C-alpha positions as CSV (number, residue, x, y, z in Angstrom):
1,M,159.3,127.7,-144.7
2,K,155.6,127.6,-143.1
3,L,154.2,125.4,-141.3
4,Y,151.7,124.7,-143.9
5,N,154.4,124.0,-146.5
6,I,156.0,121.4,-144.4
7,S,152.6,119.7,-143.8
8,L,151.9,119.5,-147.5
9,Q,155.8,118.4,-148.6
10,S,155.0,115.6,-145.8
11,I,152.0,114.4,-147.7
12,R,153.8,114.0,-150.7
13,R,156.4,112.0,-149.3
14,R,153.9,109.6,-147.9
15,K,152.0,109.3,-150.5
16,A,151.2,105.5,-149.7
17,R,149.9,106.5,-146.3
18,T,148.3,109.3,-146.8
19,A,146.1,107.6,-149.7
20,F,145.3,105.2,-146.9
21,L,144.2,107.6,-144.8
22,V,142.3,109.3,-147.2
23,T,140.5,106.3,-148.4
24,G,139.3,105.4,-145.0
25,L,137.6,109.0,-144.7
26,L,136.2,108.9,-148.4
27,L,134.4,106.0,-148.0
28,A,133.0,107.1,-144.5
29,V,131.7,110.5,-146.1
30,A,130.3,108.3,-149.2
31,S,128.7,105.7,-147.6
32,F,127.6,108.5,-145.0
33,V,126.3,111.0,-147.9
34,T,125.1,107.8,-150.1
35,L,122.8,106.3,-147.1
36,F,121.2,110.2,-146.4
37,I,120.3,110.7,-149.9
38,V,119.0,107.3,-150.5
39,S,117.3,107.3,-147.3
40,E,115.5,111.1,-147.7
41,N,114.2,109.9,-151.2
42,V,113.2,106.2,-150.3
43,N,111.3,107.5,-147.4
44,Q,109.4,110.4,-149.5
45,S,108.9,107.6,-151.8
46,V,107.7,105.3,-149.4
47,A,105.5,107.8,-147.8
48,S,104.0,108.9,-150.8
49,D,102.9,105.4,-151.9
50,L,101.7,104.8,-148.4
51,D,99.6,107.9,-148.2
52,E,97.8,106.5,-151.2
53,F,97.1,102.7,-149.3
54,G,93.9,104.6,-147.6
55,A,92.8,108.2,-146.2
56,N,94.3,109.7,-143.4
57,M,92.2,112.5,-142.8
58,L,88.1,112.5,-143.0
59,I,85.4,115.3,-143.4
60,T,82.3,114.7,-142.6
61,P,78.7,116.8,-141.6
62,K,78.8,118.2,-138.1
63,S,76.2,116.5,-136.1
64,D,74.7,116.9,-132.4
65,G,75.0,113.9,-131.2
66,L,77.7,110.5,-130.9
67,N,78.3,107.6,-133.6
68,L,80.2,104.8,-132.6
69,N,81.4,102.2,-135.4
70,Y,83.3,98.9,-133.6
71,G,84.1,96.1,-135.3
72,G,82.0,97.1,-138.1
73,V,78.8,97.3,-135.8
74,S,77.0,100.6,-135.4
75,V,76.2,101.7,-131.9
76,T,74.4,105.2,-132.7
77,G,72.3,107.2,-130.4
78,L,70.2,110.1,-131.5
79,T,72.1,112.3,-134.1
80,F,71.2,115.7,-135.4
81,E,73.4,116.9,-138.2
82,S,73.9,120.3,-138.0
83,G,76.3,121.0,-140.8
84,S,76.1,119.4,-144.5
85,L,78.8,119.1,-147.2
86,K,78.8,120.1,-150.6
87,Q,80.6,119.4,-154.0
88,D,82.2,123.2,-153.7
89,D,83.3,122.4,-150.7
90,I,86.4,120.5,-152.5
91,A,87.6,123.3,-154.2
92,L,87.6,124.9,-150.7
93,I,89.5,122.6,-149.3
94,K,92.5,122.8,-152.2
95,T,93.0,126.2,-151.3
96,I,94.4,125.8,-147.4
97,K,98.1,126.9,-146.8
98,N,99.0,123.2,-147.2
99,R,97.2,122.3,-150.2
100,D,100.6,120.7,-151.3
101,N,99.9,118.3,-148.7
102,L,96.9,116.6,-150.2
103,S,97.8,113.9,-151.9
104,I,94.0,112.6,-152.8
105,I,90.7,113.7,-152.4
106,A,87.9,111.5,-152.8
107,P,84.3,112.2,-151.6
108,K,81.3,110.0,-151.2
109,L,77.8,110.0,-151.4
110,F,75.4,107.1,-149.8
111,A,72.2,106.2,-150.6
112,A,69.8,103.5,-149.7
113,S,68.5,102.0,-152.5
114,K,66.3,98.6,-153.3
115,I,68.1,96.7,-156.4
116,D,66.0,94.4,-158.7
117,P,68.2,91.6,-159.9
118,A,67.4,89.5,-163.0
119,G,66.4,86.2,-162.2
120,G,63.1,87.3,-160.2
121,A,64.9,87.0,-156.6
122,G,63.0,89.9,-155.9
123,E,63.9,93.6,-154.7
124,K,66.6,93.8,-152.1
125,N,68.1,96.8,-150.1
126,I,71.3,97.7,-150.6
127,I,73.8,100.6,-150.2
128,V,74.9,102.8,-153.1
129,S,78.2,104.6,-152.6
130,G,78.6,107.3,-155.3
131,V,82.7,107.9,-155.8
132,D,84.4,109.6,-158.3
133,F,86.5,106.6,-159.9
134,K,89.7,108.2,-160.5
135,E,90.4,109.5,-156.7
136,E,88.8,106.1,-155.6
137,I,91.1,103.8,-157.4
138,R,94.1,106.3,-156.2
139,L,93.2,106.0,-152.8
140,K,92.3,102.1,-153.0
141,K,95.4,100.8,-154.2
142,L,94.6,97.2,-152.4
143,W,91.2,96.5,-154.6
144,Q,91.6,93.9,-156.7
145,V,88.8,93.8,-159.4
146,N,87.3,90.9,-161.8
147,G,86.5,92.7,-164.6
148,K,87.2,96.2,-165.4
149,Y,86.7,99.7,-163.8
150,P,83.4,101.9,-165.0
151,A,84.3,104.0,-168.2
152,K,80.3,105.1,-168.1
153,E,78.0,106.5,-166.0
154,N,75.6,104.0,-166.5
155,E,78.2,101.2,-165.2
156,T,78.8,99.7,-161.5
157,V,81.3,97.9,-159.7
158,I,80.0,95.6,-156.8
159,G,81.4,94.6,-153.6
160,S,82.2,90.7,-152.8
161,E,79.4,90.4,-150.0
162,V,77.1,91.8,-152.6
163,N,77.8,89.6,-155.5
164,K,77.7,86.2,-152.9
165,V,74.2,87.6,-151.2
166,L,72.7,88.8,-154.4
167,G,74.0,86.1,-157.0
168,L,75.0,88.8,-159.5
169,G,77.7,88.3,-162.2
170,L,79.5,90.2,-164.2
171,N,77.8,92.4,-167.4
172,Q,74.4,91.4,-165.5
173,K,72.4,94.7,-165.5
174,I,70.5,95.6,-162.2
175,N,67.7,98.4,-161.6
176,L,68.8,100.9,-159.0
177,N,65.9,103.5,-158.5
178,N,64.1,102.7,-161.8
179,E,67.0,102.9,-163.6
180,E,69.5,100.2,-165.5
181,F,73.1,99.8,-164.9
182,I,75.7,97.4,-166.4
183,I,78.3,95.6,-163.6
184,T,81.7,95.9,-165.3
185,G,83.4,94.7,-161.9
186,I,83.1,92.7,-158.6
187,L,85.4,93.8,-156.3
188,N,87.7,90.6,-154.5
189,E,87.4,90.5,-150.5
190,T,88.7,93.6,-148.7
191,G,87.4,92.7,-145.2
192,S,86.4,96.5,-145.2
193,Q,82.8,98.2,-145.6
194,D,83.3,98.2,-149.7
195,D,82.6,94.6,-149.6
196,G,79.0,95.5,-149.1
197,L,78.3,98.5,-151.1
198,I,77.7,99.0,-154.8
199,F,79.7,102.1,-156.5
200,I,78.5,104.4,-159.2
201,D,80.0,107.2,-160.6
202,L,79.2,110.5,-158.1
203,T,77.6,112.6,-160.6
204,K,75.0,109.8,-161.2
205,A,74.4,109.2,-158.0
206,Q,73.5,113.0,-157.1
207,I,70.9,112.8,-160.0
208,L,69.5,109.7,-159.4
209,F,68.9,110.1,-155.6
210,N,67.9,113.8,-156.1
211,K,71.0,114.9,-153.6
212,Q,72.7,117.0,-156.4
213,N,76.1,118.9,-154.9
214,Q,75.4,117.0,-151.8
215,L,78.2,114.8,-150.3
216,S,77.7,112.3,-147.2
217,L,81.8,112.3,-146.5
218,I,85.2,113.2,-148.1
219,E,88.4,110.8,-147.3
220,I,91.7,112.7,-147.9
221,A,95.2,111.2,-148.1
222,A,97.7,113.7,-146.9
223,R,101.6,113.5,-147.5
224,C,103.1,112.6,-144.1
225,Y,106.5,112.6,-144.5
226,D,107.1,116.2,-143.4
227,C,103.3,116.9,-143.2
228,P,101.9,119.1,-140.1
229,I,98.6,117.1,-139.9
230,E,96.9,118.9,-137.1
231,E,97.6,122.2,-138.9
232,I,95.9,120.7,-142.0
233,V,93.1,119.2,-140.3
234,R,92.3,123.4,-138.5
235,Q,93.1,125.0,-141.7
236,S,90.5,122.1,-143.4
237,S,87.8,123.2,-139.9
238,E,88.3,127.2,-141.1
239,K,87.7,126.5,-144.5
240,L,84.2,124.3,-143.7
241,P,83.0,125.6,-140.4
242,G,79.9,123.3,-141.0
243,A,82.1,120.2,-141.4
244,K,83.8,117.8,-138.9
245,V,87.5,117.2,-139.8
246,T,89.3,114.7,-138.2
247,A,92.9,112.8,-138.3
248,I,93.1,109.3,-138.6
249,K,96.0,109.3,-136.2
250,Q,96.4,105.2,-136.3
251,S,96.8,105.6,-139.8
252,I,99.3,108.2,-139.7
253,E,101.4,107.1,-136.8
254,S,101.9,103.6,-138.2
255,K,103.1,105.2,-141.7
256,M,105.5,106.9,-139.7
257,T,106.4,104.6,-137.1
258,A,107.0,102.9,-140.3
259,I,109.4,105.7,-142.5
260,H,111.6,106.4,-138.7
261,R,112.5,102.9,-138.5
262,F,114.3,103.3,-142.2
263,E,115.9,106.2,-141.2
264,H,116.9,105.2,-137.6
265,F,118.6,102.2,-139.5
266,S,120.8,104.3,-142.0
267,L,121.7,106.4,-138.7
268,G,122.7,103.3,-137.4
269,I,124.6,102.1,-140.1
270,S,126.3,105.7,-140.6
271,S,127.4,105.8,-137.3
272,V,129.1,102.4,-137.3
273,I,130.8,103.1,-140.5
274,L,132.1,106.6,-139.2
275,I,133.6,104.9,-135.9
276,I,135.5,102.5,-138.0
277,S,136.9,105.2,-140.0
278,L,138.0,107.3,-136.6
279,L,140.0,104.6,-136.1
280,I,141.5,104.0,-139.2
281,V,142.6,107.3,-139.4
282,F,143.8,107.2,-135.6
283,T,145.9,104.2,-136.4
284,N,147.5,105.6,-139.1
285,V,148.7,108.8,-137.8
286,N,149.6,107.1,-134.3
287,A,151.9,104.7,-137.0
288,S,153.3,107.8,-138.7
289,V,154.3,109.6,-135.3
290,N,156.3,106.4,-134.6
291,E,158.4,106.1,-137.8
292,R,158.9,109.8,-137.8
293,T,160.9,110.2,-134.4
294,R,164.0,111.3,-136.9
295,E,162.0,113.9,-138.4
296,I,160.6,114.6,-135.1
297,G,164.4,115.3,-133.6
298,I,165.3,117.7,-136.7
299,F,162.6,119.8,-135.8
300,M,163.5,120.1,-132.3
301,A,166.9,121.0,-133.3
302,V,166.7,123.8,-135.6
303,G,164.3,125.2,-132.6
304,F,160.4,123.9,-133.3
305,K,158.4,124.0,-130.0
306,R,156.1,121.4,-129.5
307,W,153.3,123.5,-130.6
308,H,154.6,123.6,-133.8
309,I,155.0,120.2,-134.4
310,I,151.4,119.3,-133.2
311,K,150.2,122.2,-135.6
312,I,152.5,120.3,-138.5
313,I,150.7,116.8,-137.6
314,I,147.1,118.1,-137.4
315,L,147.2,120.1,-140.7
316,E,148.7,117.0,-142.7
317,V,145.3,115.2,-141.4
318,L,143.2,118.4,-142.0
319,I,144.2,118.7,-145.5
320,A,144.2,114.8,-146.2
321,S,140.5,115.1,-144.4
322,F,139.2,118.1,-146.3
323,A,139.8,116.2,-149.5
324,A,138.7,112.9,-148.4
325,G,135.3,115.2,-147.5
326,I,135.0,116.2,-151.0
327,L,136.0,113.2,-153.3
328,G,133.4,111.2,-150.6
329,F,130.7,113.6,-151.3
330,F,130.5,113.1,-154.9
331,I,131.4,109.2,-155.0
332,G,128.4,109.1,-152.5
333,V,126.0,111.3,-154.9
334,A,127.1,109.3,-157.4
335,A,126.2,106.1,-155.8
336,A,123.1,107.3,-154.4
337,K,121.9,107.8,-158.1
338,I,122.6,104.1,-159.0
339,I,120.7,102.7,-155.6
340,T,117.6,105.2,-155.0
341,P,115.9,103.9,-158.1
342,I,116.7,99.9,-157.1
343,L,115.3,100.7,-153.5
344,S,112.1,102.9,-154.0
345,M,111.1,101.2,-157.6
346,N,111.0,104.4,-159.1
347,E,113.1,105.5,-161.8
348,S,111.5,109.0,-162.1
349,L,113.3,110.4,-158.7
350,E,115.8,112.9,-159.0
351,I,118.6,113.3,-157.0
352,N,119.1,117.3,-156.5
353,F,122.7,118.8,-155.5
354,S,122.8,119.9,-152.4
355,Y,125.5,122.6,-150.9
356,I,124.6,122.2,-147.6
357,L,125.0,118.6,-147.8
358,L,128.7,119.0,-149.6
359,L,129.7,121.6,-146.7
360,T,128.4,118.8,-144.1
361,S,130.4,116.1,-145.7
362,A,133.6,118.2,-145.8
363,G,132.9,119.1,-142.1
364,M,132.6,115.8,-140.9
365,A,135.6,114.1,-142.6
366,V,137.7,117.6,-140.8
367,L,136.1,116.9,-137.3
368,A,136.6,113.1,-137.9
369,G,139.8,113.7,-138.8
370,L,140.6,116.1,-136.1
371,L,139.5,114.0,-133.2
372,A,141.3,111.0,-134.5
373,S,144.8,112.9,-134.7
374,V,144.7,114.9,-131.6
375,L,146.2,111.7,-129.3
376,P,148.6,111.2,-131.7
377,A,149.7,114.8,-132.2
378,L,150.4,115.4,-128.5
379,K,152.1,111.9,-128.2
380,A,154.5,113.8,-131.1
381,A,154.8,116.8,-128.7
382,R,155.7,114.9,-125.6
383,L,158.5,113.0,-127.4
384,D,162.0,113.0,-125.1
385,P,164.0,115.6,-126.9
386,T,166.9,112.8,-125.6
387,V,165.3,110.2,-127.7
388,A,164.5,112.4,-130.5
389,F,168.1,113.7,-131.0
390,R,169.3,110.4,-130.3
391,S,168.0,109.6,-133.7
392,L,169.6,111.7,-135.5
């Protein structure tokens, strides 16, 4: 009879103890798989959501001077623009190698204008921002507007400061460069430069201020979970030699810190569960050895060597561990499919089958079983033959 047949028969005879051993490892593997899948998918979902809460890349025309904006106060030296941004540059950006990492591209055109509010208050200077409202709304998810966003090119949204200073209201008409616009929305206070701007359609702004095809800057939200941001900056710079491409590193670092904290938390929980499982396996195998003194005595009596005893015990644990790893993987995947949509609040997330994770789960269970069974197996092999024979 071969050694693995002895191990299989021993597993069948000790069904309760084997079930206890398999359950301990199964829970560890299932917990690891669940946390891994949940962590990976939730992190990607969170990263995608964070990327849409503001830009992390900024493209502006190149200049020969230095501009500084500190605390909302502009400190500017003598500046000569040596480049320009065009509407066509957006299409060029979308051709970079890492274009799939670009989540939102929001172009803008700024222009100074005089506004003539109704009521005879007189003309006042104001900054108009031409934007692509579809992309801008995606980028500024924290925006809250009273009223509605513009649906036509002669409609506008104004910032809260503009509303306070000029005393404007919803559905009121204003004149910009001798053209009439209707205020359809008023932004709630954002604490940013948006509070002091009037927003109109980008194409309309280019025509209104005679700046066809021109842009002042382009804001980009790049997916940063697995995003080589510096590489994206380099690729974009190559496509736009007349522009300055800057990564807003503070924004990127704060987002990645939040994501990595959840990853570290998941790793810590998995490690604790794995250690507990190792202790369960060790206790189980050690107790089994103590109960099998008679059996070990019979093996020795018929000529089994110490190495044979070690192999029999370790084979038992490895077979049970492998089964626990496979079962734990499928249970973990099933649990992840239930938990992930709840934590991510995204029902559309799909959990894909991973053969690599399956092999990792089985390997982890086998390794854990091997580590936990080595000492009890050595203990069984070192059992005093006199004591073993006496139990016969």
